[in-house]
N, C-alpha and C positions, 0 to 999 in steps of 0.2 A: 450342537451349538445352540444356546438359548438366544434367540433373536426376537426383537420386538421393534415396533415403530412408535411406541408410546413415549419412551424416554431414553436418555443417554446416561450411561453409567460411568462415573469417575471413581477410580480406586485410589485412595490415599494411603501411602506407605511411609509411616514415620520410622526412621532408622537411626540407631545410635550404637556404635560398636558391635556390628553384626557381620563381620567379615566372613564368618564361616557359613552364614545362611542367606545373605542378601541376594546372591545370584540365584540360589536355589528357589527362593520364594518368588522372585521376578519371573523366572522360567515357569514356575507352576501357575502363576497368574495368567501368563500368556497361553499356556496349554490348557487352561480350564475350559469348560463348556459355555462360558459366558461371553457374549458379544460385548467387548470392552470399547468404550468410547475413548478413554484416556487413562493413563496411570501417572500419578504424581508422587514422586519419591522425594522425601525430605530428609537429607542427612543432617543430623543435629550436632554437627561439629565432632564427628567421630575421631577417635585417636588411635584406633587399632588397625588402620589400613583400609577401612570400609570406604573412605572417601575416594581413594584411588580406584577401587573396584567400581564404585558408582559412576565415577567420571568416565569410565570406559563404556558405560551403557548407552550414552547419548545417541549414538547412531546405529545401535544394534537392535532397538525395539521400536515398534510402531507406536507413534503418539505417546512416547514417554517424556514427561517433563521432570527435570531435576532441579531441586532447590538445595543450596548449601547454606547452612547457618554459620555465622562467623564466631559463634560461641555456643556452648551447650545450654539450651534453654529448658528442654524437657518435652515430653510427649505432647502435652497440651498445645504448646506453641507450634510444634511441627504440624499437628492436625489443623490448627487455625490457619497457618500459612498455606497448607495444602488446599483447604476449602476456599480460601481467598483466590488461589490460582486456578481452581477448577472451573470448568464451563459446562459440566454435565448437569442433569436433572436429579440424579440419584448419587449420593455419596456412600461409598462402602469403605470402611476403615479396615485395613489389613496390617497386622503386626508383621515385622520383618524376621521374626525368630523361629518360624515354623511350628509354634504352639497351635496355631489355627491353620486349617487346611483349605486351600482354594477349591478343593473338590466339593466343598459344601456350598459353593456359590449358587447352585441351582435351587437348593432349599431356601437360601436367603432371599432370592429374587422372586420366587414363585408367589408369595403373598401380594407383591406389587402387581403382578400380572393377573392373578386370579381374583383377588379380593380388594383391589385398589387400596392396599396398605399405604400408610404414610411413614411408618417406622417399623423396622424388623430387627430384633436382637437375636443373636445366636446364643442359645443357652447351653451351658455345660451340665445342667442339672435336671433336665427333663428327658424323658425316654427317647430312644431313637436307636438306629442301627450303627451309629458311629462309635468307634472305640474311645474310651476315656482313660487316660493314664491315672492310676492312683497316685495321689500327691499329698501335699501338706495338709494335715488335719486342721491346724489352727488357721490356715489361710481360708479353708472352707467355712469354718465357723465365722470368721471375720466377714467373709463375703455374704454369708446368709444374714448376718446382723445388719450390714450396710444395705442389703437389698430390702430387708424388712423395714428398716427405718425409712428408706426411700418410698416404699409402698404406702407407709402410713401417711406421708405428706402428699403423695401424688394420687392416692386412691387407685393405684394399679395393683395387679397381682403378679408381677414379674418374678422370675426365679433367679435372675443373674444380671444384676445391674452393672457389675464390674466386667462384664464380658468384653473381649477385644473386638468382637464382631458386632459393630453398630452400623446399621444401614438406614438411611433416611432421605427423604426428599429435601433437596438443598433449600428450597424456598422457606422452610420452617426454621432455619437457623441463620442468624445474622453473625457471620464469622468475625466481623470487626468488633463485635461486642463480647466475644469469648474472652474470659479473663484468666483462666487457670493455665499456667505454663507446664505443669507436671501432671501427675495422675489424677489430680482434682478435676480434670476435664471430663472424667467418666460421669460423676454425679451432676456436674454442671450441664453437660449435654442432655442427660436424661431428664432432669427437672425442667429445663427450658423447653424441651420438646413436649413434655407432659402438660405444661401450662398452655400449650397451643390447642389442647383438647383434640389431638389427632388420633388416628387409628393405629394402635400399637399391636404388633404380633411378635411372638417368639417361635423359634424353630430349634430343634435339637441339632447340635454340632459336635463333631469329634474334638478331642483336646489332647495334646501331647505336651503337657506342662514341663518346663525345664527346672532344674535345680539351680541353686545360687552358683554352684561351681560351673554350671553350663552357661551362666550369664544372666539369670533372672535378676531383675532390677527392683521390683516393687518390694517395700519393706513395711514393718509395723507402723512407722511414722506416717506412711501414706494412708493408713486406715484412719488415723486421727484427722488428717487433712480432709479426707472424704466426709467424715462426720461434720466438720466445720462447713464444708461446701453444701452438704445436704441441708443443713439448717439455714445457711446464708441464702441459697437460691430458692428455698421454700418460702421464706418469710419476707424477702426483700426482692424487688424487681432488679 
């Protein structure tokens, strides 16, 4: 168990139509080696039965808070509302689809404990002992392009801007000012954090990417939204 007296960790879990994985991921979170202060699960108006499963969680897990959206807004809105509801010092975003493994929490939190990090991203593209499922070539190219574009404007040398594992000190983000409702939240968070001149770290994480048949939701349209957001939040406050 990773225990510390320095800060409290809030885990934000956005969920949309993940009936096959939502209980598995919540169980993995609570079985991880991380001392968790709270878990905030946001169901983004799922239509596949996830809501019924989530509703049954309320009394079964310690310090689990559940938010239900009355319509489908997108991952960004779910993250925003999760952060607004959180009371911890560190925010850790965990996707509900099992692409990212809570077994990596120890690596994600270590830079906060050892190096006084402000932001830690879990990268799928740097070395490490975690397995990486071979996946879409063009998604990888798009990711590298978006990451490079972000690096140009932030003067960082990150390898995976679009990672689902974003961990940061809550004090550096004003959730009420987050604007992006969907996947544009990834560059918005990154650039707004970078503008704070905080200490960024990356750590390698495992990745078990899904196919579209398995429920993957991001599309080529989201790449163009990301470009727009990179330019918008780089040049305008």
